[in-house]
Biopython code that builds the backbone (N, CA, C, O; Angstrom):
import numpy as np
from Bio.PDB.StructureBuilder import StructureBuilder

atoms = [
    (1, "UNK", "N", (-108.690, -210.858, 67.050)),
    (1, "UNK", "CA", (-109.990, -210.173, 66.887)),
    (1, "UNK", "C", (-109.867, -211.017, 65.162)),
    (1, "UNK", "O", (-109.063, -211.390, 64.308)),
    (2, "UNK", "N", (-112.256, -210.889, 65.715)),
    (2, "UNK", "CA", (-112.736, -211.295, 64.551)),
    (2, "UNK", "C", (-113.160, -210.177, 62.799)),
    (2, "UNK", "O", (-114.082, -209.504, 62.337)),
    (3, "UNK", "N", (-111.862, -210.601, 62.454)),
    (3, "UNK", "CA", (-112.196, -210.060, 61.214)),
    (3, "UNK", "C", (-112.768, -209.053, 60.534)),
    (3, "UNK", "O", (-112.147, -208.172, 59.939)),
    (4, "UNK", "N", (-114.445, -209.205, 60.635)),
    (4, "UNK", "CA", (-115.741, -208.069, 60.380)),
    (4, "UNK", "C", (-115.326, -207.473, 61.452)),
    (4, "UNK", "O", (-116.009, -206.452, 61.373)),
    (5, "UNK", "N", (-114.549, -207.321, 62.647)),
    (5, "UNK", "CA", (-114.858, -206.589, 63.666)),
    (5, "UNK", "C", (-113.751, -205.422, 63.271)),
    (5, "UNK", "O", (-113.898, -204.412, 63.960)),
    (6, "UNK", "N", (-112.941, -205.366, 62.546)),
    (6, "UNK", "CA", (-111.822, -204.986, 63.110)),
    (6, "UNK", "C", (-112.425, -203.087, 62.195)),
    (6, "UNK", "O", (-111.989, -202.073, 62.740)),
    (7, "UNK", "N", (-113.446, -202.900, 60.793)),
    (7, "UNK", "CA", (-114.284, -202.271, 60.948)),
    (7, "UNK", "C", (-113.951, -200.695, 62.230)),
    (7, "UNK", "O", (-113.346, -199.624, 62.248)),
    (8, "UNK", "N", (-114.526, -201.253, 62.810)),
    (8, "UNK", "CA", (-114.302, -201.061, 64.627)),
    (8, "UNK", "C", (-113.349, -200.067, 65.754)),
    (8, "UNK", "O", (-113.445, -199.227, 66.649)),
    (9, "UNK", "N", (-111.901, -201.275, 64.545)),
    (9, "UNK", "CA", (-111.397, -200.801, 65.900)),
    (9, "UNK", "C", (-110.013, -199.216, 64.725)),
    (9, "UNK", "O", (-109.063, -198.739, 65.346)),
    (10, "UNK", "N", (-110.214, -198.865, 63.540)),
    (10, "UNK", "CA", (-109.679, -198.154, 63.048)),
    (10, "UNK", "C", (-110.652, -196.622, 62.871)),
    (10, "UNK", "O", (-111.645, -196.460, 62.162)),
    (11, "UNK", "N", (-109.808, -195.385, 63.991)),
    (11, "UNK", "CA", (-110.856, -194.324, 64.536)),
    (11, "UNK", "C", (-110.691, -194.038, 63.107)),
    (11, "UNK", "O", (-111.894, -194.028, 62.849)),
    (12, "UNK", "N", (-110.198, -193.826, 62.116)),
    (12, "UNK", "CA", (-109.913, -192.888, 61.203)),
    (12, "UNK", "C", (-111.346, -193.609, 60.351)),
    (12, "UNK", "O", (-112.387, -192.954, 60.308)),
    (13, "UNK", "N", (-111.254, -195.162, 59.624)),
    (13, "UNK", "CA", (-111.878, -195.264, 58.880)),
    (13, "UNK", "C", (-113.561, -196.241, 60.027)),
    (13, "UNK", "O", (-114.524, -196.330, 59.264)),
    (14, "UNK", "N", (-113.801, -196.666, 61.050)),
    (14, "UNK", "CA", (-115.306, -196.556, 61.611)),
    (14, "UNK", "C", (-115.943, -196.175, 61.340)),
    (14, "UNK", "O", (-116.314, -195.116, 61.848)),
    (15, "UNK", "N", (-116.547, -196.736, 60.353)),
    (15, "UNK", "CA", (-118.141, -196.340, 60.137)),
    (15, "UNK", "C", (-119.733, -194.949, 61.328)),
    (15, "UNK", "O", (-120.468, -193.972, 61.473)),
    (16, "UNK", "N", (-118.989, -196.449, 61.794)),
    (16, "UNK", "CA", (-119.970, -195.306, 63.357)),
    (16, "UNK", "C", (-119.930, -194.662, 63.818)),
    (16, "UNK", "O", (-120.729, -193.934, 64.406)),
    (17, "UNK", "N", (-118.466, -194.760, 63.633)),
    (17, "UNK", "CA", (-117.378, -193.172, 65.176)),
    (17, "UNK", "C", (-117.630, -192.226, 63.889)),
    (17, "UNK", "O", (-117.731, -191.086, 64.341)),
    (18, "UNK", "N", (-117.762, -192.201, 62.618)),
    (18, "UNK", "CA", (-118.207, -191.584, 61.455)),
    (18, "UNK", "C", (-119.580, -190.309, 62.122)),
    (18, "UNK", "O", (-119.410, -189.147, 62.492)),
    (19, "UNK", "N", (-120.712, -191.029, 62.064)),
    (19, "UNK", "CA", (-121.762, -191.727, 62.160)),
    (19, "UNK", "C", (-122.069, -190.301, 63.256)),
    (19, "UNK", "O", (-122.677, -189.276, 62.948)),
    (20, "UNK", "N", (-121.445, -190.626, 64.568)),
    (20, "UNK", "CA", (-121.317, -190.403, 65.314)),
    (20, "UNK", "C", (-120.650, -188.833, 65.399)),
    (20, "UNK", "O", (-121.256, -188.004, 66.079)),
    (21, "UNK", "N", (-119.579, -188.496, 64.802)),
    (21, "UNK", "CA", (-118.915, -187.661, 65.663)),
    (21, "UNK", "C", (-119.661, -186.030, 63.995)),
    (21, "UNK", "O", (-119.314, -184.867, 63.788)),
    (22, "UNK", "N", (-120.429, -186.717, 63.486)),
    (22, "UNK", "CA", (-121.612, -185.644, 62.753)),
    (22, "UNK", "C", (-122.580, -185.558, 63.372)),
    (22, "UNK", "O", (-123.498, -184.871, 62.924)),
    (23, "UNK", "N", (-122.679, -186.050, 64.291)),
    (23, "UNK", "CA", (-124.586, -185.964, 64.458)),
    (23, "UNK", "C", (-124.773, -186.225, 65.942)),
    (23, "UNK", "O", (-125.849, -186.443, 66.498)),
    (24, "UNK", "N", (-123.158, -186.152, 66.698)),
    (24, "UNK", "CA", (-123.399, -186.633, 67.688)),
    (24, "UNK", "C", (-123.445, -184.807, 68.732)),
    (24, "UNK", "O", (-123.177, -184.629, 69.920)),
    (25, "UNK", "N", (-124.021, -183.453, 67.351)),
    (25, "UNK", "CA", (-124.263, -182.323, 68.067)),
    (25, "UNK", "C", (-126.499, -182.738, 67.591)),
    (25, "UNK", "O", (-127.161, -183.288, 66.711)),
    (26, "UNK", "N", (-126.813, -181.643, 69.514)),
    (26, "UNK", "CA", (-128.624, -182.601, 69.129)),
    (26, "UNK", "C", (-128.784, -181.628, 68.604)),
    (26, "UNK", "O", (-129.888, -181.169, 68.900)),
    (27, "UNK", "N", (-128.029, -180.782, 67.676)),
    (27, "UNK", "CA", (-128.917, -179.690, 66.752)),
    (27, "UNK", "C", (-128.705, -180.199, 65.139)),
    (27, "UNK", "O", (-129.760, -180.091, 64.514)),
    (28, "UNK", "N", (-127.698, -180.673, 64.416)),
    (28, "UNK", "CA", (-126.759, -181.193, 63.646)),
    (28, "UNK", "C", (-128.487, -181.707, 62.454)),
    (28, "UNK", "O", (-128.916, -181.342, 61.360)),
    (29, "UNK", "N", (-128.983, -182.803, 63.649)),
    (29, "UNK", "CA", (-130.264, -183.754, 63.254)),
    (29, "UNK", "C", (-131.081, -182.262, 62.936)),
    (29, "UNK", "O", (-131.377, -181.737, 61.862)),
    (30, "UNK", "N", (-131.226, -181.982, 63.845)),
    (30, "UNK", "CA", (-133.053, -180.570, 63.453)),
    (30, "UNK", "C", (-132.608, -179.966, 62.294)),
    (30, "UNK", "O", (-133.033, -180.369, 61.211)),
    (31, "UNK", "N", (-131.578, -178.786, 62.379)),
    (31, "UNK", "CA", (-130.737, -178.470, 61.478)),
    (31, "UNK", "C", (-131.584, -179.381, 59.873)),
    (31, "UNK", "O", (-132.440, -178.908, 59.125)),
    (32, "UNK", "N", (-131.039, -180.514, 59.826)),
    (32, "UNK", "CA", (-131.497, -180.568, 58.299)),
    (32, "UNK", "C", (-132.745, -181.407, 58.160)),
    (32, "UNK", "O", (-133.077, -181.898, 57.081)),
    (33, "UNK", "N", (-133.614, -181.599, 59.583)),
    (33, "UNK", "CA", (-135.300, -182.009, 59.018)),
    (33, "UNK", "C", (-135.499, -180.482, 58.980)),
    (33, "UNK", "O", (-136.590, -180.393, 58.415)),
    (34, "UNK", "N", (-134.955, -178.824, 59.334)),
    (34, "UNK", "CA", (-136.074, -178.324, 59.062)),
    (34, "UNK", "C", (-135.549, -177.708, 57.791)),
    (34, "UNK", "O", (-136.411, -176.980, 57.299)),
    (35, "UNK", "N", (-134.284, -177.753, 56.992)),
    (35, "UNK", "CA", (-134.023, -177.721, 55.872)),
    (35, "UNK", "C", (-134.610, -178.322, 54.867)),
    (35, "UNK", "O", (-134.586, -178.045, 53.668)),
    (36, "UNK", "N", (-135.328, -179.465, 55.637)),
    (36, "UNK", "CA", (-135.797, -180.984, 54.176)),
    (36, "UNK", "C", (-136.633, -180.364, 54.420)),
    (36, "UNK", "O", (-137.262, -180.360, 53.362)),
    (37, "UNK", "N", (-137.661, -179.222, 55.737)),
    (37, "UNK", "CA", (-139.527, -179.712, 55.324)),
    (37, "UNK", "C", (-139.402, -178.030, 54.188)),
    (37, "UNK", "O", (-139.981, -177.894, 53.110)),
    (38, "UNK", "N", (-138.144, -176.567, 55.122)),
    (38, "UNK", "CA", (-138.541, -175.771, 54.140)),
    (38, "UNK", "C", (-137.438, -175.905, 53.453)),
    (38, "UNK", "O", (-136.549, -175.997, 54.301)),
    (39, "UNK", "N", (-136.805, -175.995, 52.018)),
    (39, "UNK", "CA", (-136.199, -175.828, 50.775)),
    (39, "UNK", "C", (-135.071, -174.128, 51.417)),
    (39, "UNK", "O", (-133.871, -174.402, 51.408)),
    (40, "UNK", "N", (-135.221, -173.384, 51.655)),
    (40, "UNK", "CA", (-134.629, -172.714, 51.946)),
    (40, "UNK", "C", (-134.084, -171.446, 53.523)),
    (40, "UNK", "O", (-135.136, -170.810, 53.466)),
    (41, "UNK", "N", (-133.616, -171.027, 54.227)),
    (41, "UNK", "CA", (-134.349, -170.955, 55.758)),
    (41, "UNK", "C", (-132.887, -169.861, 55.599)),
    (41, "UNK", "O", (-131.886, -169.954, 54.889)),
    (42, "UNK", "N", (-133.198, -169.134, 56.317)),
    (42, "UNK", "CA", (-132.398, -167.498, 56.238)),
    (42, "UNK", "C", (-131.702, -167.553, 57.724)),
    (42, "UNK", "O", (-132.457, -167.780, 58.670)),
    (43, "UNK", "N", (-130.275, -167.354, 57.988)),
    (43, "UNK", "CA", (-130.125, -167.213, 59.968)),
    (43, "UNK", "C", (-131.240, -166.830, 60.384)),
    (43, "UNK", "O", (-131.865, -167.879, 60.228)),
    (44, "UNK", "N", (-132.126, -165.958, 60.890)),
    (44, "UNK", "CA", (-131.944, -165.519, 61.168)),
    (44, "UNK", "C", (-133.785, -166.011, 61.849)),
    (44, "UNK", "O", (-134.313, -165.800, 62.940)),
    (45, "UNK", "N", (-134.351, -166.800, 60.434)),
    (45, "UNK", "CA", (-135.374, -168.003, 60.440)),
    (45, "UNK", "C", (-135.067, -168.893, 61.389)),
    (45, "UNK", "O", (-135.951, -169.721, 61.608)),
    (46, "UNK", "N", (-133.642, -169.020, 62.308)),
    (46, "UNK", "CA", (-133.771, -170.777, 62.446)),
    (46, "UNK", "C", (-133.233, -170.319, 64.374)),
    (46, "UNK", "O", (-132.733, -170.923, 65.322)),
    (47, "UNK", "N", (-133.632, -169.198, 64.139)),
    (47, "UNK", "CA", (-133.540, -168.905, 65.303)),
    (47, "UNK", "C", (-134.329, -168.160, 65.749)),
    (47, "UNK", "O", (-133.790, -167.276, 66.416)),
    (48, "UNK", "N", (-135.885, -168.065, 65.668)),
    (48, "UNK", "CA", (-136.834, -168.769, 65.394)),
    (48, "UNK", "C", (-137.579, -169.650, 66.001)),
    (48, "UNK", "O", (-138.211, -169.788, 67.049)),
    (49, "UNK", "N", (-137.114, -170.661, 64.253)),
    (49, "UNK", "CA", (-137.353, -172.315, 64.761)),
    (49, "UNK", "C", (-137.528, -173.012, 65.529)),
    (49, "UNK", "O", (-138.437, -173.775, 65.858)),
    (50, "UNK", "N", (-135.416, -172.418, 66.282)),
    (50, "UNK", "CA", (-134.879, -172.782, 67.703)),
    (50, "UNK", "C", (-134.346, -171.830, 68.335)),
    (50, "UNK", "O", (-133.228, -171.333, 68.473)),
    (51, "UNK", "N", (-136.057, -171.579, 68.923)),
    (51, "UNK", "CA", (-135.021, -170.548, 69.946)),
    (51, "UNK", "C", (-134.029, -170.658, 71.637)),
    (51, "UNK", "O", (-133.612, -169.791, 72.405)),
    (52, "UNK", "N", (-133.984, -171.797, 71.640)),
    (52, "UNK", "CA", (-133.528, -172.026, 72.731)),
    (52, "UNK", "C", (-131.472, -172.875, 71.926)),
    (52, "UNK", "O", (-130.728, -173.564, 72.624)),
    (53, "UNK", "N", (-131.151, -172.440, 70.332)),
    (53, "UNK", "CA", (-129.870, -172.400, 70.103)),
    (53, "UNK", "C", (-129.234, -170.868, 69.761)),
    (53, "UNK", "O", (-129.723, -169.924, 69.140)),
    (54, "UNK", "N", (-127.954, -171.033, 70.428)),
    (54, "UNK", "CA", (-127.123, -169.386, 70.321)),
    (54, "UNK", "C", (-126.897, -169.762, 68.861)),
    (54, "UNK", "O", (-127.185, -170.755, 68.192)),
    (55, "UNK", "N", (-126.289, -168.632, 68.616)),
    (55, "UNK", "CA", (-126.163, -167.859, 67.547)),
    (55, "UNK", "C", (-125.064, -168.769, 66.637)),
    (55, "UNK", "O", (-125.137, -169.269, 65.514)),
    (56, "UNK", "N", (-123.569, -168.725, 68.108)),
    (56, "UNK", "CA", (-122.257, -169.097, 67.823)),
    (56, "UNK", "C", (-123.050, -170.492, 67.441)),
    (56, "UNK", "O", (-123.152, -170.742, 66.240)),
    (57, "UNK", "N", (-123.518, -171.255, 68.225)),
    (57, "UNK", "CA", (-124.461, -172.965, 68.331)),
    (57, "UNK", "C", (-124.256, -173.172, 66.841)),
    (57, "UNK", "O", (-123.444, -173.730, 66.102)),
    (58, "UNK", "N", (-125.262, -172.532, 66.755)),
    (58, "UNK", "CA", (-125.788, -172.356, 64.665)),
    (58, "UNK", "C", (-124.472, -172.191, 63.431)),
    (58, "UNK", "O", (-123.883, -172.974, 62.685)),
    (59, "UNK", "N", (-124.430, -171.065, 63.647)),
    (59, "UNK", "CA", (-123.328, -170.990, 63.349)),
    (59, "UNK", "C", (-122.154, -172.241, 62.481)),
    (59, "UNK", "O", (-122.069, -172.772, 61.374)),
    (60, "UNK", "N", (-121.209, -172.252, 64.142)),
    (60, "UNK", "CA", (-121.053, -173.740, 64.092)),
    (60, "UNK", "C", (-121.356, -175.004, 63.933)),
    (60, "UNK", "O", (-120.590, -175.830, 64.431)),
    (61, "UNK", "N", (-122.681, -175.515, 63.117)),
    (61, "UNK", "CA", (-123.050, -176.193, 63.285)),
    (61, "UNK", "C", (-123.176, -176.183, 61.193)),
    (61, "UNK", "O", (-122.586, -176.857, 60.349)),
    (62, "UNK", "N", (-124.006, -175.310, 61.104)),
    (62, "UNK", "CA", (-123.971, -174.820, 60.218)),
    (62, "UNK", "C", (-122.700, -175.003, 58.632)),
    (62, "UNK", "O", (-122.893, -174.976, 57.417)),
    (63, "UNK", "N", (-121.558, -175.164, 59.418)),
    (63, "UNK", "CA", (-120.462, -174.737, 59.266)),
    (63, "UNK", "C", (-120.388, -176.329, 58.960)),
    (63, "UNK", "O", (-120.345, -177.016, 57.939)),
    (64, "UNK", "N", (-120.390, -176.424, 59.520)),
    (64, "UNK", "CA", (-120.038, -178.337, 60.064)),
    (64, "UNK", "C", (-121.072, -178.965, 58.226)),
    (64, "UNK", "O", (-120.728, -179.481, 57.163)),
    (65, "UNK", "N", (-121.973, -178.632, 58.661)),
    (65, "UNK", "CA", (-122.245, -179.672, 57.332)),
    (65, "UNK", "C", (-122.774, -179.186, 56.157)),
    (65, "UNK", "O", (-123.566, -179.626, 55.325)),
    (66, "UNK", "N", (-122.013, -177.961, 56.321)),
    (66, "UNK", "CA", (-122.207, -177.162, 54.881)),
    (66, "UNK", "C", (-120.354, -177.677, 54.530)),
    (66, "UNK", "O", (-119.859, -177.474, 53.421)),
    (67, "UNK", "N", (-119.761, -178.168, 55.392)),
    (67, "UNK", "CA", (-118.636, -178.544, 55.197)),
    (67, "UNK", "C", (-118.439, -180.144, 54.640)),
    (67, "UNK", "O", (-117.584, -180.497, 53.829)),
    (68, "UNK", "N", (-119.503, -181.057, 55.320)),
    (68, "UNK", "CA", (-119.868, -182.195, 54.912)),
    (68, "UNK", "C", (-120.320, -182.618, 53.613)),
    (68, "UNK", "O", (-120.114, -183.661, 52.992)),
    (69, "UNK", "N", (-121.150, -181.319, 53.265)),
    (69, "UNK", "CA", (-121.634, -181.669, 51.752)),
    (69, "UNK", "C", (-123.438, -181.070, 51.724)),
    (69, "UNK", "O", (-124.171, -180.762, 50.785)),
    (70, "UNK", "N", (-123.680, -181.108, 53.436)),
    (70, "UNK", "CA", (-125.339, -181.777, 53.514)),
    (70, "UNK", "C", (-125.665, -179.859, 53.324)),
    (70, "UNK", "O", (-126.188, -179.519, 54.385)),
    (71, "UNK", "N", (-125.593, -179.207, 52.831)),
    (71, "UNK", "CA", (-125.817, -178.020, 53.522)),
    (71, "UNK", "C", (-125.233, -176.283, 52.609)),
    (71, "UNK", "O", (-124.725, -175.249, 53.041)),
    (72, "UNK", "N", (-125.598, -176.685, 51.422)),
    (72, "UNK", "CA", (-125.808, -175.124, 50.797)),
    (72, "UNK", "C", (-125.885, -173.893, 51.672)),
    (72, "UNK", "O", (-126.810, -173.935, 52.483)),
    (73, "UNK", "N", (-125.123, -172.795, 51.699)),
    (73, "UNK", "CA", (-125.123, -171.256, 52.257)),
    (73, "UNK", "C", (-124.690, -170.869, 50.783)),
    (73, "UNK", "O", (-123.721, -171.150, 50.077)),
    (74, "UNK", "N", (-125.959, -170.016, 50.611)),
    (74, "UNK", "CA", (-126.253, -168.544, 49.713)),
    (74, "UNK", "C", (-126.010, -167.174, 50.858)),
    (74, "UNK", "O", (-126.478, -166.888, 51.960)),
    (75, "UNK", "N", (-124.829, -166.425, 49.742)),
    (75, "UNK", "CA", (-124.750, -165.150, 50.575)),
    (75, "UNK", "C", (-125.116, -164.473, 48.894)),
    (75, "UNK", "O", (-125.057, -164.892, 47.738)),
    (76, "UNK", "N", (-125.543, -163.088, 49.652)),
    (76, "UNK", "CA", (-127.015, -162.138, 48.563)),
    (76, "UNK", "C", (-125.938, -161.080, 48.805)),
    (76, "UNK", "O", (-125.368, -161.219, 49.887)),
    (77, "UNK", "N", (-125.379, -159.692, 47.785)),
    (77, "UNK", "CA", (-124.688, -158.993, 47.796)),
    (77, "UNK", "C", (-125.319, -158.316, 48.411)),
    (77, "UNK", "O", (-126.346, -158.910, 48.080)),
    (78, "UNK", "N", (-125.885, -157.131, 49.417)),
    (78, "UNK", "CA", (-127.242, -156.168, 49.795)),
    (78, "UNK", "C", (-126.221, -156.261, 51.586)),
    (78, "UNK", "O", (-125.476, -156.932, 52.300)),
    (79, "UNK", "N", (-127.113, -154.780, 51.400)),
    (79, "UNK", "CA", (-127.194, -154.343, 52.503)),
    (79, "UNK", "C", (-128.592, -154.122, 53.532)),
    (79, "UNK", "O", (-129.405, -153.272, 53.168)),
    (80, "UNK", "N", (-128.874, -154.936, 54.882)),
    (80, "UNK", "CA", (-127.903, -156.324, 55.782)),
    (80, "UNK", "C", (-127.577, -157.410, 54.886)),
    (80, "UNK", "O", (-128.328, -157.982, 54.096)),
    (81, "UNK", "N", (-126.386, -157.607, 55.113)),
    (81, "UNK", "CA", (-126.351, -159.183, 53.590)),
    (81, "UNK", "C", (-127.059, -159.968, 54.484)),
    (81, "UNK", "O", (-127.302, -160.196, 55.669)),
    (82, "UNK", "N", (-127.316, -160.336, 53.071)),
    (82, "UNK", "CA", (-128.761, -161.313, 53.541)),
    (82, "UNK", "C", (-127.672, -163.352, 53.224)),
    (82, "UNK", "O", (-127.088, -163.707, 52.200)),
    (83, "UNK", "N", (-127.812, -164.017, 54.333)),
    (83, "UNK", "CA", (-127.966, -165.125, 53.555)),
    (83, "UNK", "C", (-128.726, -166.634, 54.168)),
    (83, "UNK", "O", (-129.043, -166.970, 55.309)),
    (84, "UNK", "N", (-128.857, -167.447, 52.610)),
    (84, "UNK", "CA", (-129.662, -167.742, 53.022)),
    (84, "UNK", "C", (-128.419, -169.237, 53.191)),
    (84, "UNK", "O", (-127.225, -169.305, 52.899)),
    (85, "UNK", "N", (-129.410, -170.304, 53.805)),
    (85, "UNK", "CA", (-129.284, -171.720, 54.108)),
    (85, "UNK", "C", (-130.591, -173.082, 53.040)),
    (85, "UNK", "O", (-131.804, -172.869, 53.048)),
    (86, "UNK", "N", (-130.035, -174.210, 52.337)),
    (86, "UNK", "CA", (-130.625, -174.433, 51.757)),
    (86, "UNK", "C", (-129.643, -176.610, 51.870)),
    (86, "UNK", "O", (-128.515, -177.099, 51.808)),
    (87, "UNK", "N", (-131.277, -177.139, 52.076)),
    (87, "UNK", "CA", (-130.405, -178.864, 51.553)),
    (87, "UNK", "C", (-130.051, -179.159, 50.101)),
    (87, "UNK", "O", (-130.702, -179.087, 49.058)),
    (88, "UNK", "N", (-128.237, -179.677, 50.514)),
    (88, "UNK", "CA", (-128.137, -179.933, 48.904)),
    (88, "UNK", "C", (-128.395, -181.831, 49.055)),
    (88, "UNK", "O", (-128.454, -182.618, 50.000)),
    (89, "UNK", "N", (-128.494, -181.942, 47.504)),
    (89, "UNK", "CA", (-128.929, -183.613, 47.051)),
    (89, "UNK", "C", (-128.183, -184.525, 48.584)),
    (89, "UNK", "O", (-128.810, -184.739, 49.622)),
    (90, "UNK", "N", (-127.247, -184.786, 48.412)),
    (90, "UNK", "CA", (-127.045, -185.285, 49.074)),
    (90, "UNK", "C", (-127.569, -185.581, 50.608)),
    (90, "UNK", "O", (-127.708, -186.717, 51.061)),
    (91, "UNK", "N", (-127.984, -183.682, 51.733)),
    (91, "UNK", "CA", (-128.302, -183.899, 52.684)),
    (91, "UNK", "C", (-129.732, -184.364, 52.275)),
    (91, "UNK", "O", (-130.112, -185.081, 53.200)),
    (92, "UNK", "N", (-131.025, -184.268, 51.004)),
    (92, "UNK", "CA", (-131.776, -184.129, 51.114)),
    (92, "UNK", "C", (-131.609, -186.542, 50.898)),
    (92, "UNK", "O", (-132.630, -186.977, 51.431)),
    (93, "UNK", "N", (-131.248, -187.043, 50.675)),
    (93, "UNK", "CA", (-130.825, -188.684, 50.756)),
    (93, "UNK", "C", (-130.458, -188.857, 52.374)),
    (93, "UNK", "O", (-130.095, -189.869, 52.973)),
    (94, "UNK", "N", (-130.611, -187.936, 52.707)),
    (94, "UNK", "CA", (-129.755, -188.645, 54.794)),
    (94, "UNK", "C", (-131.301, -188.040, 55.549)),
    (94, "UNK", "O", (-131.414, -188.193, 56.766)),
    (95, "UNK", "N", (-132.468, -187.351, 54.747)),
    (95, "UNK", "CA", (-133.677, -186.505, 55.733)),
    (95, "UNK", "C", (-134.206, -188.081, 55.573)),
    (95, "UNK", "O", (-133.685, -188.570, 56.575)),
    (96, "UNK", "N", (-134.709, -188.846, 55.119)),
    (96, "UNK", "CA", (-135.245, -189.837, 55.245)),
    (96, "UNK", "C", (-134.889, -191.259, 56.470)),
    (96, "UNK", "O", (-135.628, -191.956, 57.165)),
    (97, "UNK", "N", (-133.275, -191.201, 56.250)),
    (97, "UNK", "CA", (-133.117, -191.925, 57.106)),
    (97, "UNK", "C", (-132.991, -191.394, 58.860)),
    (97, "UNK", "O", (-132.963, -192.262, 59.732)),
    (98, "UNK", "N", (-132.937, -190.201, 59.156)),
    (98, "UNK", "CA", (-133.232, -189.703, 59.782)),
    (98, "UNK", "C", (-134.662, -189.466, 60.536)),
    (98, "UNK", "O", (-134.711, -189.183, 61.733)),
    (99, "UNK", "N", (-136.169, -189.652, 59.467)),
    (99, "UNK", "CA", (-137.079, -190.408, 59.917)),
    (99, "UNK", "C", (-137.604, -191.294, 60.411)),
    (99, "UNK", "O", (-138.584, -191.503, 61.126)),
    (100, "UNK", "N", (-136.607, -191.970, 59.809)),
    (100, "UNK", "CA", (-136.265, -193.565, 60.003)),
    (100, "UNK", "C", (-136.587, -193.729, 61.142)),
    (100, "UNK", "O", (-137.685, -193.920, 61.666)),
    (101, "UNK", "N", (-134.683, -193.577, 61.879)),
    (101, "UNK", "CA", (-134.518, -193.406, 63.989)),
    (101, "UNK", "C", (-135.688, -192.399, 64.864)),
    (101, "UNK", "O", (-136.126, -192.539, 66.006)),
    (102, "UNK", "N", (-136.071, -191.023, 63.498)),
    (102, "UNK", "CA", (-137.321, -190.660, 64.982)),
    (102, "UNK", "C", (-138.396, -191.280, 64.490)),
    (102, "UNK", "O", (-139.299, -190.466, 64.684)),
    (103, "UNK", "N", (-138.972, -192.455, 63.843)),
    (103, "UNK", "CA", (-139.327, -193.177, 64.173)),
    (103, "UNK", "C", (-139.567, -194.440, 65.331)),
    (103, "UNK", "O", (-140.298, -194.540, 66.316)),
    (104, "UNK", "N", (-138.658, -195.257, 64.743)),
    (104, "UNK", "CA", (-137.797, -195.806, 65.920)),
    (104, "UNK", "C", (-138.152, -194.937, 67.483)),
    (104, "UNK", "O", (-139.081, -194.926, 68.291)),
    (105, "UNK", "N", (-137.329, -194.517, 67.389)),
    (105, "UNK", "CA", (-137.284, -193.736, 68.316)),
    (105, "UNK", "C", (-138.855, -192.973, 69.318)),
    (105, "UNK", "O", (-138.802, -192.469, 70.440)),
    (106, "UNK", "N", (-140.096, -193.136, 68.438)),
    (106, "UNK", "CA", (-140.963, -193.003, 68.987)),
    (106, "UNK", "C", (-141.429, -194.274, 69.130)),
    (106, "UNK", "O", (-141.110, -194.790, 70.202)),
    (107, "UNK", "N", (-142.013, -194.875, 68.471)),
    (107, "UNK", "CA", (-142.055, -196.992, 68.765)),
    (107, "UNK", "C", (-141.225, -197.224, 69.858)),
    (107, "UNK", "O", (-141.894, -197.879, 70.656)),
    (108, "UNK", "N", (-140.412, -197.078, 70.183)),
    (108, "UNK", "CA", (-139.540, -198.195, 70.877)),
    (108, "UNK", "C", (-138.729, -197.239, 72.267)),
    (108, "UNK", "O", (-137.952, -197.994, 72.851)),
    (109, "UNK", "N", (-138.745, -195.578, 72.993)),
    (109, "UNK", "CA", (-137.901, -194.469, 73.239)),
    (109, "UNK", "C", (-139.728, -194.712, 74.689)),
    (109, "UNK", "O", (-139.899, -194.050, 75.712)),
    (110, "UNK", "N", (-140.349, -195.456, 74.325)),
    (110, "UNK", "CA", (-141.152, -194.854, 75.354)),
    (110, "UNK", "C", (-141.424, -195.148, 76.280)),
    (110, "UNK", "O", (-142.137, -194.424, 76.974)),
]
sb = StructureBuilder()
sb.init_structure("model")
sb.init_model(0)
sb.init_chain("A")
sb.init_seg("    ")
for serial, (resi, resn, name, xyz) in enumerate(atoms, 1):
    if name == "N":
        sb.init_residue(resn, " ", resi, " ")
    sb.init_atom(name, np.array(xyz, "f"), 0.0, 1.0, " ", f" {name:<3s}", serial, name[0])
structure = sb.get_structure()
């Protein structure tokens, strides 16, 4: 096997597999794009912006993005509970790349 191609054979270190595993959900990129445009979003706002996502899937997506350091979660001590999500600096660096991918899709996937 070509030495350059070995990077794809190691499941744990394959860069393509890492990207796919993070963004294979159809929601992760949408959530990042929303947070990239609107600095801070409450959980219920997401359900209005994305009416076809379930609360369970949204919660799971936000937790994954938070654990990857792309989204920050802020909880306010009040009743009823108030939780806001914002994009991190790391997440902000990803948004232009997603925009490039979207633009490529608009031009090439017609």
